[in-house]
mmCIF file as gemmi writes it, N, C-alpha and C atoms, coordinates in Angstrom:
data_model
loop_
_atom_site.group_PDB
_atom_site.id
_atom_site.type_symbol
_atom_site.label_atom_id
_atom_site.label_alt_id
_atom_site.label_comp_id
_atom_site.label_asym_id
_atom_site.label_entity_id
_atom_site.label_seq_id
_atom_site.pdbx_PDB_ins_code
_atom_site.Cartn_x
_atom_site.Cartn_y
_atom_site.Cartn_z
_atom_site.occupancy
_atom_site.B_iso_or_equiv
_atom_site.pdbx_formal_charge
_atom_site.auth_seq_id
_atom_site.auth_asym_id
_atom_site.pdbx_PDB_model_num
ATOM 1 N N . UNK Axp A 1 ? 97.572 74.804 133.654 1 0 ? 1 A 1
ATOM 2 C CA . UNK Axp A 1 ? 98.007 73.805 132.711 1 0 ? 1 A 1
ATOM 3 C C . UNK Axp A 1 ? 99.381 74.216 132.176 1 0 ? 1 A 1
ATOM 4 N N . UNK Axp A 2 ? 100.343 73.285 132.224 1 0 ? 2 A 1
ATOM 5 C CA . UNK Axp A 2 ? 101.691 73.615 131.757 1 0 ? 2 A 1
ATOM 6 C C . UNK Axp A 2 ? 101.908 73.176 130.308 1 0 ? 2 A 1
ATOM 7 N N . UNK Axp A 3 ? 103.024 73.581 129.749 1 0 ? 3 A 1
ATOM 8 C CA . UNK Axp A 3 ? 103.345 73.335 128.35 1 0 ? 3 A 1
ATOM 9 C C . UNK Axp A 3 ? 103.365 71.842 128.034 1 0 ? 3 A 1
ATOM 10 N N . UNK Axp A 4 ? 104.022 71.043 128.863 1 0 ? 4 A 1
ATOM 11 C CA . UNK Axp A 4 ? 104.121 69.604 128.604 1 0 ? 4 A 1
ATOM 12 C C . UNK Axp A 4 ? 102.748 68.934 128.609 1 0 ? 4 A 1
ATOM 13 N N . UNK Axp A 5 ? 101.88 69.372 129.497 1 0 ? 5 A 1
ATOM 14 C CA . UNK Axp A 5 ? 100.524 68.818 129.53 1 0 ? 5 A 1
ATOM 15 C C . UNK Axp A 5 ? 99.778 69.169 128.246 1 0 ? 5 A 1
ATOM 16 N N . UNK Axp A 6 ? 99.936 70.386 127.773 1 0 ? 6 A 1
ATOM 17 C CA . UNK Axp A 6 ? 99.296 70.794 126.517 1 0 ? 6 A 1
ATOM 18 C C . UNK Axp A 6 ? 99.796 69.949 125.346 1 0 ? 6 A 1
ATOM 19 N N . UNK Axp A 7 ? 101.088 69.685 125.301 1 0 ? 7 A 1
ATOM 20 C CA . UNK Axp A 7 ? 101.661 68.886 124.218 1 0 ? 7 A 1
ATOM 21 C C . UNK Axp A 7 ? 101.109 67.468 124.261 1 0 ? 7 A 1
ATOM 22 N N . UNK Axp A 8 ? 101.015 66.891 125.445 1 0 ? 8 A 1
ATOM 23 C CA . UNK Axp A 8 ? 100.479 65.528 125.575 1 0 ? 8 A 1
ATOM 24 C C . UNK Axp A 8 ? 99.023 65.458 125.146 1 0 ? 8 A 1
ATOM 25 N N . UNK Axp A 9 ? 98.28 66.54 125.332 1 0 ? 9 A 1
ATOM 26 C CA . UNK Axp A 9 ? 96.858 66.572 124.984 1 0 ? 9 A 1
ATOM 27 C C . UNK Axp A 9 ? 96.608 67.025 123.537 1 0 ? 9 A 1
ATOM 28 N N . UNK Axp A 10 ? 97.633 67.525 122.853 1 0 ? 10 A 1
ATOM 29 C CA . UNK Axp A 10 ? 97.459 68.037 121.496 1 0 ? 10 A 1
ATOM 30 C C . UNK Axp A 10 ? 97.074 66.906 120.551 1 0 ? 10 A 1
ATOM 31 N N . UNK Axp A 11 ? 96.076 67.165 119.714 1 0 ? 11 A 1
ATOM 32 C CA . UNK Axp A 11 ? 95.671 66.134 118.762 1 0 ? 11 A 1
ATOM 33 C C . UNK Axp A 11 ? 96.446 66.307 117.451 1 0 ? 11 A 1
ATOM 34 N N . UNK Axp A 12 ? 96.474 65.27 116.606 1 0 ? 12 A 1
ATOM 35 C CA . UNK Axp A 12 ? 97.243 65.324 115.358 1 0 ? 12 A 1
ATOM 36 C C . UNK Axp A 12 ? 96.806 66.45 114.416 1 0 ? 12 A 1
ATOM 37 N N . UNK Axp A 13 ? 95.536 66.817 114.429 1 0 ? 13 A 1
ATOM 38 C CA . UNK Axp A 13 ? 95.067 67.888 113.56 1 0 ? 13 A 1
ATOM 39 C C . UNK Axp A 13 ? 95.679 69.235 113.945 1 0 ? 13 A 1
ATOM 40 N N . UNK Axp A 14 ? 95.76 69.507 115.236 1 0 ? 14 A 1
ATOM 41 C CA . UNK Axp A 14 ? 96.37 70.755 115.702 1 0 ? 14 A 1
ATOM 42 C C . UNK Axp A 14 ? 97.857 70.752 115.365 1 0 ? 14 A 1
ATOM 43 N N . UNK Axp A 15 ? 98.514 69.627 115.577 1 0 ? 15 A 1
ATOM 44 C CA . UNK Axp A 15 ? 99.933 69.497 115.23 1 0 ? 15 A 1
ATOM 45 C C . UNK Axp A 15 ? 100.146 69.801 113.751 1 0 ? 15 A 1
ATOM 46 N N . UNK Axp A 16 ? 99.341 69.194 112.872 1 0 ? 16 A 1
ATOM 47 C CA . UNK Axp A 16 ? 99.485 69.414 111.438 1 0 ? 16 A 1
ATOM 48 C C . UNK Axp A 16 ? 99.244 70.881 111.065 1 0 ? 16 A 1
ATOM 49 N N . UNK Axp A 17 ? 98.273 71.515 111.728 1 0 ? 17 A 1
ATOM 50 C CA . UNK Axp A 17 ? 97.985 72.916 111.437 1 0 ? 17 A 1
ATOM 51 C C . UNK Axp A 17 ? 99.138 73.815 111.867 1 0 ? 17 A 1
ATOM 52 N N . UNK Axp A 18 ? 99.715 73.547 113.025 1 0 ? 18 A 1
ATOM 53 C CA . UNK Axp A 18 ? 100.878 74.321 113.474 1 0 ? 18 A 1
ATOM 54 C C . UNK Axp A 18 ? 102.054 74.139 112.515 1 0 ? 18 A 1
ATOM 55 N N . UNK Axp A 19 ? 102.27 72.918 112.101 1 0 ? 19 A 1
ATOM 56 C CA . UNK Axp A 19 ? 103.372 72.619 111.186 1 0 ? 19 A 1
ATOM 57 C C . UNK Axp A 19 ? 103.163 73.327 109.844 1 0 ? 19 A 1
ATOM 58 N N . UNK Axp A 20 ? 101.943 73.284 109.325 1 0 ? 20 A 1
ATOM 59 C CA . UNK Axp A 20 ? 101.653 73.96 108.061 1 0 ? 20 A 1
ATOM 60 C C . UNK Axp A 20 ? 101.78 75.478 108.203 1 0 ? 20 A 1
ATOM 61 N N . UNK Axp A 21 ? 101.334 76.002 109.325 1 0 ? 21 A 1
ATOM 62 C CA . UNK Axp A 21 ? 101.457 77.448 109.551 1 0 ? 21 A 1
ATOM 63 C C . UNK Axp A 21 ? 102.92 77.869 109.57 1 0 ? 21 A 1
ATOM 64 N N . UNK Axp A 22 ? 103.774 77.046 110.166 1 0 ? 22 A 1
ATOM 65 C CA . UNK Axp A 22 ? 105.21 77.337 110.154 1 0 ? 22 A 1
ATOM 66 C C . UNK Axp A 22 ? 105.769 77.284 108.741 1 0 ? 22 A 1
ATOM 67 N N . UNK Axp A 23 ? 105.371 76.293 107.967 1 0 ? 23 A 1
ATOM 68 C CA . UNK Axp A 23 ? 105.874 76.151 106.603 1 0 ? 23 A 1
ATOM 69 C C . UNK Axp A 23 ? 105.496 77.351 105.739 1 0 ? 23 A 1
ATOM 70 N N . UNK Axp A 24 ? 104.271 77.858 105.931 1 0 ? 24 A 1
ATOM 71 C CA . UNK Axp A 24 ? 103.777 78.959 105.112 1 0 ? 24 A 1
ATOM 72 C C . UNK Axp A 24 ? 104.017 80.33 105.731 1 0 ? 24 A 1
ATOM 73 N N . UNK Axp A 25 ? 104.419 80.354 107.008 1 0 ? 25 A 1
ATOM 74 C CA . UNK Axp A 25 ? 104.609 81.593 107.781 1 0 ? 25 A 1
ATOM 75 C C . UNK Axp A 25 ? 103.321 82.409 107.9 1 0 ? 25 A 1
ATOM 76 N N . UNK Axp A 26 ? 102.197 81.692 107.897 1 0 ? 26 A 1
ATOM 77 C CA . UNK Axp A 26 ? 100.922 82.388 108.106 1 0 ? 26 A 1
ATOM 78 C C . UNK Axp A 26 ? 99.896 81.418 108.69 1 0 ? 26 A 1
ATOM 79 N N . UNK Axp A 27 ? 98.93 82.005 109.385 1 0 ? 27 A 1
ATOM 80 C CA . UNK Axp A 27 ? 97.831 81.245 109.971 1 0 ? 27 A 1
ATOM 81 C C . UNK Axp A 27 ? 96.843 80.869 108.875 1 0 ? 27 A 1
ATOM 82 N N . UNK Axp A 28 ? 95.952 79.925 109.151 1 0 ? 28 A 1
ATOM 83 C CA . UNK Axp A 28 ? 94.953 79.533 108.143 1 0 ? 28 A 1
ATOM 84 C C . UNK Axp A 28 ? 94.099 80.705 107.635 1 0 ? 28 A 1
ATOM 85 N N . UNK Axp A 29 ? 93.928 81.744 108.452 1 0 ? 29 A 1
ATOM 86 C CA . UNK Axp A 29 ? 93.134 82.902 108.021 1 0 ? 29 A 1
ATOM 87 C C . UNK Axp A 29 ? 93.944 83.882 107.17 1 0 ? 29 A 1
ATOM 88 N N . UNK Axp A 30 ? 95.223 83.56 106.919 1 0 ? 30 A 1
ATOM 89 C CA . UNK Axp A 30 ? 96.071 84.406 106.077 1 0 ? 30 A 1
ATOM 90 C C . UNK Axp A 30 ? 96.943 85.392 106.828 1 0 ? 30 A 1
ATOM 91 N N . UNK Axp A 31 ? 96.713 85.564 108.113 1 0 ? 31 A 1
ATOM 92 C CA . UNK Axp A 31 ? 97.524 86.492 108.912 1 0 ? 31 A 1
ATOM 93 C C . UNK Axp A 31 ? 98.935 85.931 109.079 1 0 ? 31 A 1
ATOM 94 N N . UNK Axp A 32 ? 99.926 86.798 108.951 1 0 ? 32 A 1
ATOM 95 C CA . UNK Axp A 32 ? 101.319 86.393 109.103 1 0 ? 32 A 1
ATOM 96 C C . UNK Axp A 32 ? 101.642 86.048 110.549 1 0 ? 32 A 1
ATOM 97 N N . UNK Axp A 33 ? 102.512 85.059 110.731 1 0 ? 33 A 1
ATOM 98 C CA . UNK Axp A 33 ? 102.996 84.729 112.06 1 0 ? 33 A 1
ATOM 99 C C . UNK Axp A 33 ? 104.062 85.74 112.464 1 0 ? 33 A 1
ATOM 100 N N . UNK Axp A 34 ? 104.036 86.169 113.697 1 0 ? 34 A 1
ATOM 101 C CA . UNK Axp A 34 ? 105.103 87.012 114.213 1 0 ? 34 A 1
ATOM 102 C C . UNK Axp A 34 ? 106.302 86.117 114.535 1 0 ? 34 A 1
ATOM 103 N N . UNK Axp A 35 ? 107.45 86.706 114.761 1 0 ? 35 A 1
ATOM 104 C CA . UNK Axp A 35 ? 108.636 85.93 115.114 1 0 ? 35 A 1
ATOM 105 C C . UNK Axp A 35 ? 108.381 85.131 116.392 1 0 ? 35 A 1
ATOM 106 N N . UNK Axp A 36 ? 107.732 85.738 117.365 1 0 ? 36 A 1
ATOM 107 C CA . UNK Axp A 36 ? 107.442 85.041 118.62 1 0 ? 36 A 1
ATOM 108 C C . UNK Axp A 36 ? 106.491 83.863 118.382 1 0 ? 36 A 1
ATOM 109 N N . UNK Axp A 37 ? 105.486 84.044 117.527 1 0 ? 37 A 1
ATOM 110 C CA . UNK Axp A 37 ? 104.562 82.955 117.219 1 0 ? 37 A 1
ATOM 111 C C . UNK Axp A 37 ? 105.283 81.813 116.504 1 0 ? 37 A 1
ATOM 112 N N . UNK Axp A 38 ? 106.204 82.149 115.605 1 0 ? 38 A 1
ATOM 113 C CA . UNK Axp A 38 ? 106.983 81.124 114.914 1 0 ? 38 A 1
ATOM 114 C C . UNK Axp A 38 ? 107.796 80.303 115.911 1 0 ? 38 A 1
ATOM 115 N N . UNK Axp A 39 ? 108.416 80.994 116.864 1 0 ? 39 A 1
ATOM 116 C CA . UNK Axp A 39 ? 109.24 80.305 117.855 1 0 ? 39 A 1
ATOM 117 C C . UNK Axp A 39 ? 108.395 79.38 118.726 1 0 ? 39 A 1
ATOM 118 N N . UNK Axp A 40 ? 107.23 79.858 119.151 1 0 ? 40 A 1
ATOM 119 C CA . UNK Axp A 40 ? 106.349 79.044 119.998 1 0 ? 40 A 1
ATOM 120 C C . UNK Axp A 40 ? 105.803 77.859 119.219 1 0 ? 40 A 1
ATOM 121 N N . UNK Axp A 41 ? 105.394 78.087 117.969 1 0 ? 41 A 1
ATOM 122 C CA . UNK Axp A 41 ? 104.892 76.995 117.125 1 0 ? 41 A 1
ATOM 123 C C . UNK Axp A 41 ? 105.976 75.948 116.896 1 0 ? 41 A 1
ATOM 124 N N . UNK Axp A 42 ? 107.19 76.405 116.612 1 0 ? 42 A 1
ATOM 125 C CA . UNK Axp A 42 ? 108.286 75.476 116.373 1 0 ? 42 A 1
ATOM 126 C C . UNK Axp A 42 ? 108.574 74.65 117.627 1 0 ? 42 A 1
ATOM 127 N N . UNK Axp A 43 ? 108.563 75.296 118.77 1 0 ? 43 A 1
ATOM 128 C CA . UNK Axp A 43 ? 108.78 74.58 120.026 1 0 ? 43 A 1
ATOM 129 C C . UNK Axp A 43 ? 107.686 73.54 120.242 1 0 ? 43 A 1
ATOM 130 N N . UNK Axp A 44 ? 106.438 73.903 119.948 1 0 ? 44 A 1
ATOM 131 C CA . UNK Axp A 44 ? 105.317 72.976 120.116 1 0 ? 44 A 1
ATOM 132 C C . UNK Axp A 44 ? 105.418 71.807 119.144 1 0 ? 44 A 1
ATOM 133 N N . UNK Axp A 45 ? 105.777 72.071 117.89 1 0 ? 45 A 1
ATOM 134 C CA . UNK Axp A 45 ? 105.911 71.012 116.891 1 0 ? 45 A 1
ATOM 135 C C . UNK Axp A 45 ? 107.017 70.039 117.296 1 0 ? 45 A 1
ATOM 136 N N . UNK Axp A 46 ? 108.156 70.558 117.704 1 0 ? 46 A 1
ATOM 137 C CA . UNK Axp A 46 ? 109.273 69.712 118.123 1 0 ? 46 A 1
ATOM 138 C C . UNK Axp A 46 ? 108.889 68.884 119.351 1 0 ? 46 A 1
ATOM 139 N N . UNK Axp A 47 ? 108.246 69.505 120.314 1 0 ? 47 A 1
ATOM 140 C CA . UNK Axp A 47 ? 107.834 68.784 121.532 1 0 ? 47 A 1
ATOM 141 C C . UNK Axp A 47 ? 106.8 67.711 121.208 1 0 ? 47 A 1
ATOM 142 N N . UNK Axp A 48 ? 105.845 68.042 120.332 1 0 ? 48 A 1
ATOM 143 C CA . UNK Axp A 48 ? 104.826 67.06 119.934 1 0 ? 48 A 1
ATOM 144 C C . UNK Axp A 48 ? 105.497 65.86 119.27 1 0 ? 48 A 1
ATOM 145 N N . UNK Axp A 49 ? 106.387 66.133 118.325 1 0 ? 49 A 1
ATOM 146 C CA . UNK Axp A 49 ? 107.067 65.054 117.619 1 0 ? 49 A 1
ATOM 147 C C . UNK Axp A 49 ? 107.886 64.194 118.573 1 0 ? 49 A 1
ATOM 148 N N . UNK Axp A 50 ? 108.565 64.822 119.515 1 0 ? 50 A 1
ATOM 149 C CA . UNK Axp A 50 ? 109.362 64.075 120.49 1 0 ? 50 A 1
ATOM 150 C C . UNK Axp A 50 ? 108.477 63.175 121.352 1 0 ? 50 A 1
ATOM 151 N N . UNK Axp A 51 ? 107.275 63.644 121.669 1 0 ? 51 A 1
ATOM 152 C CA . UNK Axp A 51 ? 106.356 62.901 122.531 1 0 ? 51 A 1
ATOM 153 C C . UNK Axp A 51 ? 105.583 61.822 121.781 1 0 ? 51 A 1
ATOM 154 N N . UNK Axp A 52 ? 105.173 62.109 120.546 1 0 ? 52 A 1
ATOM 155 C CA . UNK Axp A 52 ? 104.223 61.25 119.852 1 0 ? 52 A 1
ATOM 156 C C . UNK Axp A 52 ? 104.764 60.482 118.643 1 0 ? 52 A 1
ATOM 157 N N . UNK Axp A 53 ? 105.904 60.861 118.106 1 0 ? 53 A 1
ATOM 158 C CA . UNK Axp A 53 ? 106.404 60.233 116.888 1 0 ? 53 A 1
ATOM 159 C C . UNK Axp A 53 ? 107.723 59.51 117.13 1 0 ? 53 A 1
ATOM 160 N N . UNK Axp A 54 ? 108.006 58.53 116.286 1 0 ? 54 A 1
ATOM 161 C CA . UNK Axp A 54 ? 109.299 57.864 116.367 1 0 ? 54 A 1
ATOM 162 C C . UNK Axp A 54 ? 110.354 58.783 115.747 1 0 ? 54 A 1
ATOM 163 N N . UNK Axp A 55 ? 111.594 58.497 116.03 1 0 ? 55 A 1
ATOM 164 C CA . UNK Axp A 55 ? 112.686 59.372 115.572 1 0 ? 55 A 1
ATOM 165 C C . UNK Axp A 55 ? 112.66 59.581 114.062 1 0 ? 55 A 1
ATOM 166 N N . UNK Axp A 56 ? 112.401 58.519 113.303 1 0 ? 56 A 1
ATOM 167 C CA . UNK Axp A 56 ? 112.438 58.642 111.846 1 0 ? 56 A 1
ATOM 168 C C . UNK Axp A 56 ? 111.236 59.377 111.263 1 0 ? 56 A 1
ATOM 169 N N . UNK Axp A 57 ? 110.233 59.7 112.071 1 0 ? 57 A 1
ATOM 170 C CA . UNK Axp A 57 ? 109.07 60.46 111.617 1 0 ? 57 A 1
ATOM 171 C C . UNK Axp A 57 ? 109.18 61.946 111.941 1 0 ? 57 A 1
ATOM 172 N N . UNK Axp A 58 ? 110.183 62.324 112.693 1 0 ? 58 A 1
ATOM 173 C CA . UNK Axp A 58 ? 110.319 63.706 113.154 1 0 ? 58 A 1
ATOM 174 C C . UNK Axp A 58 ? 110.896 64.625 112.089 1 0 ? 58 A 1
ATOM 175 N N . UNK Axp A 59 ? 110.543 65.899 112.185 1 0 ? 59 A 1
ATOM 176 C CA . UNK Axp A 59 ? 111.072 66.915 111.284 1 0 ? 59 A 1
ATOM 177 C C . UNK Axp A 59 ? 112.591 66.965 111.418 1 0 ? 59 A 1
ATOM 178 N N . UNK Axp A 60 ? 113.27 67.005 110.282 1 0 ? 60 A 1
ATOM 179 C CA . UNK Axp A 60 ? 114.72 67.12 110.289 1 0 ? 60 A 1
ATOM 180 C C . UNK Axp A 60 ? 115.457 65.81 110.398 1 0 ? 60 A 1
ATOM 181 N N . UNK Axp A 61 ? 114.743 64.683 110.421 1 0 ? 61 A 1
ATOM 182 C CA . UNK Axp A 61 ? 115.398 63.39 110.55 1 0 ? 61 A 1
ATOM 183 C C . UNK Axp A 61 ? 116.243 63.102 109.312 1 0 ? 61 A 1
ATOM 184 N N . UNK Axp A 62 ? 117.464 62.664 109.526 1 0 ? 62 A 1
ATOM 185 C CA . UNK Axp A 62 ? 118.351 62.243 108.444 1 0 ? 62 A 1
ATOM 186 C C . UNK Axp A 62 ? 118.774 60.823 108.763 1 0 ? 62 A 1
ATOM 187 N N . UNK Axp A 63 ? 118.497 59.922 107.825 1 0 ? 63 A 1
ATOM 188 C CA . UNK Axp A 63 ? 118.869 58.531 108.039 1 0 ? 63 A 1
ATOM 189 C C . UNK Axp A 63 ? 120.385 58.406 108.084 1 0 ? 63 A 1
ATOM 190 N N . UNK Axp A 64 ? 120.861 57.596 108.993 1 0 ? 64 A 1
ATOM 191 C CA . UNK Axp A 64 ? 122.3 57.397 109.113 1 0 ? 64 A 1
ATOM 192 C C . UNK Axp A 64 ? 122.811 56.624 107.911 1 0 ? 64 A 1
ATOM 193 N N . UNK Axp A 65 ? 124.004 56.955 107.512 1 0 ? 65 A 1
ATOM 194 C CA . UNK Axp A 65 ? 124.617 56.281 106.377 1 0 ? 65 A 1
ATOM 195 C C . UNK Axp A 65 ? 125.147 54.914 106.762 1 0 ? 65 A 1
ATOM 196 N N . UNK Axp A 66 ? 125.554 54.161 105.775 1 0 ? 66 A 1
ATOM 197 C CA . UNK Axp A 66 ? 126.123 52.836 106.007 1 0 ? 66 A 1
ATOM 198 C C . UNK Axp A 66 ? 127.5 52.789 105.369 1 0 ? 66 A 1
ATOM 199 N N . UNK Axp A 67 ? 128.378 52.087 106.008 1 0 ? 67 A 1
ATOM 200 C CA . UNK Axp A 67 ? 129.728 51.926 105.49 1 0 ? 67 A 1
ATOM 201 C C . UNK Axp A 67 ? 130.008 50.43 105.426 1 0 ? 67 A 1
ATOM 202 N N . UNK Axp A 68 ? 130.437 49.974 104.28 1 0 ? 68 A 1
ATOM 203 C CA . UNK Axp A 68 ? 130.742 48.559 104.126 1 0 ? 68 A 1
ATOM 204 C C . UNK Axp A 68 ? 132.228 48.376 104.421 1 0 ? 68 A 1
ATOM 205 N N . UNK Axp A 69 ? 132.494 47.532 105.405 1 0 ? 69 A 1
ATOM 206 C CA . UNK Axp A 69 ? 133.874 47.251 105.794 1 0 ? 69 A 1
ATOM 207 C C . UNK Axp A 69 ? 134.109 45.747 105.681 1 0 ? 69 A 1
ATOM 208 N N . UNK Axp A 70 ? 135.324 45.317 105.968 1 0 ? 70 A 1
ATOM 209 C CA . UNK Axp A 70 ? 135.611 43.879 105.943 1 0 ? 70 A 1
ATOM 210 C C . UNK Axp A 70 ? 134.88 43.137 107.061 1 0 ? 70 A 1
ATOM 211 N N . UNK Axp A 71 ? 134.333 43.884 108.013 1 0 ? 71 A 1
ATOM 212 C CA . UNK Axp A 71 ? 133.564 43.287 109.105 1 0 ? 71 A 1
ATOM 213 C C . UNK Axp A 71 ? 132.063 43.317 108.829 1 0 ? 71 A 1
ATOM 214 N N . UNK Axp A 72 ? 131.668 43.811 107.661 1 0 ? 72 A 1
ATOM 215 C CA . UNK Axp A 72 ? 130.255 43.884 107.302 1 0 ? 72 A 1
ATOM 216 C C . UNK Axp A 72 ? 129.801 45.323 107.166 1 0 ? 72 A 1
ATOM 217 N N . UNK Axp A 73 ? 128.492 45.497 107.241 1 0 ? 73 A 1
ATOM 218 C CA . UNK Axp A 73 ? 127.901 46.828 107.103 1 0 ? 73 A 1
ATOM 219 C C . UNK Axp A 73 ? 127.851 47.485 108.473 1 0 ? 73 A 1
ATOM 220 N N . UNK Axp A 74 ? 128.384 48.693 108.559 1 0 ? 74 A 1
ATOM 221 C CA . UNK Axp A 74 ? 128.408 49.45 109.804 1 0 ? 74 A 1
ATOM 222 C C . UNK Axp A 74 ? 127.622 50.735 109.589 1 0 ? 74 A 1
ATOM 223 N N . UNK Axp A 75 ? 126.645 50.988 110.452 1 0 ? 75 A 1
ATOM 224 C CA . UNK Axp A 75 ? 125.901 52.242 110.36 1 0 ? 75 A 1
ATOM 225 C C . UNK Axp A 75 ? 126.739 53.346 110.985 1 0 ? 75 A 1
ATOM 226 N N . UNK Axp A 76 ? 126.696 54.5 110.371 1 0 ? 76 A 1
ATOM 227 C CA . UNK Axp A 76 ? 127.431 55.645 110.909 1 0 ? 76 A 1
ATOM 228 C C . UNK Axp A 76 ? 126.677 56.909 110.548 1 0 ? 76 A 1
ATOM 229 N N . UNK Axp A 77 ? 126.861 57.962 111.31 1 0 ? 77 A 1
ATOM 230 C CA . UNK Axp A 77 ? 126.2 59.232 110.979 1 0 ? 77 A 1
ATOM 231 C C . UNK Axp A 77 ? 126.692 59.765 109.639 1 0 ? 77 A 1
ATOM 232 N N . UNK Axp A 78 ? 125.811 60.456 108.95 1 0 ? 78 A 1
ATOM 233 C CA . UNK Axp A 78 ? 126.179 61.095 107.693 1 0 ? 78 A 1
ATOM 234 C C . UNK Axp A 78 ? 127.007 62.33 108.011 1 0 ? 78 A 1
ATOM 235 N N . UNK Axp A 79 ? 128.108 62.494 107.348 1 0 ? 79 A 1
ATOM 236 C CA . UNK Axp A 79 ? 128.946 63.664 107.501 1 0 ? 79 A 1
ATOM 237 C C . UNK Axp A 79 ? 128.631 64.602 106.342 1 0 ? 79 A 1
ATOM 238 N N . UNK Axp A 80 ? 127.917 65.689 106.611 1 0 ? 80 A 1
ATOM 239 C CA . UNK Axp A 80 ? 127.505 66.607 105.546 1 0 ? 80 A 1
ATOM 240 C C . UNK Axp A 80 ? 128.684 67.233 104.832 1 0 ? 80 A 1
ATOM 241 N N . UNK Axp A 81 ? 129.792 67.389 105.492 1 0 ? 81 A 1
ATOM 242 C CA . UNK Axp A 81 ? 130.98 67.949 104.844 1 0 ? 81 A 1
ATOM 243 C C . UNK Axp A 81 ? 131.456 67.014 103.742 1 0 ? 81 A 1
ATOM 244 N N . UNK Axp A 82 ? 131.448 65.696 104.005 1 0 ? 82 A 1
ATOM 245 C CA . UNK Axp A 82 ? 131.84 64.735 102.986 1 0 ? 82 A 1
ATOM 246 C C . UNK Axp A 82 ? 130.886 64.777 101.796 1 0 ? 82 A 1
ATOM 247 N N . UNK Axp A 83 ? 129.594 64.907 102.06 1 0 ? 83 A 1
ATOM 248 C CA . UNK Axp A 83 ? 128.602 64.97 100.987 1 0 ? 83 A 1
ATOM 249 C C . UNK Axp A 83 ? 128.847 66.211 100.132 1 0 ? 83 A 1
ATOM 250 N N . UNK Axp A 84 ? 129.107 67.342 100.776 1 0 ? 84 A 1
ATOM 251 C CA . UNK Axp A 84 ? 129.353 68.573 100.025 1 0 ? 84 A 1
ATOM 252 C C . UNK Axp A 84 ? 130.615 68.474 99.191 1 0 ? 84 A 1
ATOM 253 N N . UNK Axp A 85 ? 131.649 67.808 99.725 1 0 ? 85 A 1
ATOM 254 C CA . UNK Axp A 85 ? 132.916 67.655 98.984 1 0 ? 85 A 1
ATOM 255 C C . UNK Axp A 85 ? 132.723 66.782 97.747 1 0 ? 85 A 1
ATOM 256 N N . UNK Axp A 86 ? 131.921 65.736 97.853 1 0 ? 86 A 1
ATOM 257 C CA . UNK Axp A 86 ? 131.691 64.827 96.741 1 0 ? 86 A 1
ATOM 258 C C . UNK Axp A 86 ? 130.899 65.494 95.635 1 0 ? 86 A 1
ATOM 259 N N . UNK Axp A 87 ? 129.908 66.353 95.981 1 0 ? 87 A 1
ATOM 260 C CA . UNK Axp A 87 ? 129.021 66.953 95.005 1 0 ? 87 A 1
ATOM 261 C C . UNK Axp A 87 ? 129.501 68.294 94.468 1 0 ? 87 A 1
ATOM 262 N N . UNK Axp A 88 ? 130.633 68.785 94.931 1 0 ? 88 A 1
ATOM 263 C CA . UNK Axp A 88 ? 131.081 70.116 94.469 1 0 ? 88 A 1
ATOM 264 C C . UNK Axp A 88 ? 132.074 70.005 93.351 1 0 ? 88 A 1
């Protein structure tokens, strides 16, 4: 069984448990995740989200900004540098 097949077969409960374990850096039994386990869990969470969730439901999703021009509203990516300049 390969990695992609495992991801396709993963149920939402396992996905949520992996995600929570990453957030807390420990397994449900309290044991700490090793660096290798964190990397594998993160890869599995990202792959699961890519396979099963829409883009706006995925971890790290940032909604694109909107710019109002004389031609109407234009969606554009958020520039984090501009956000930091405005708030500093």
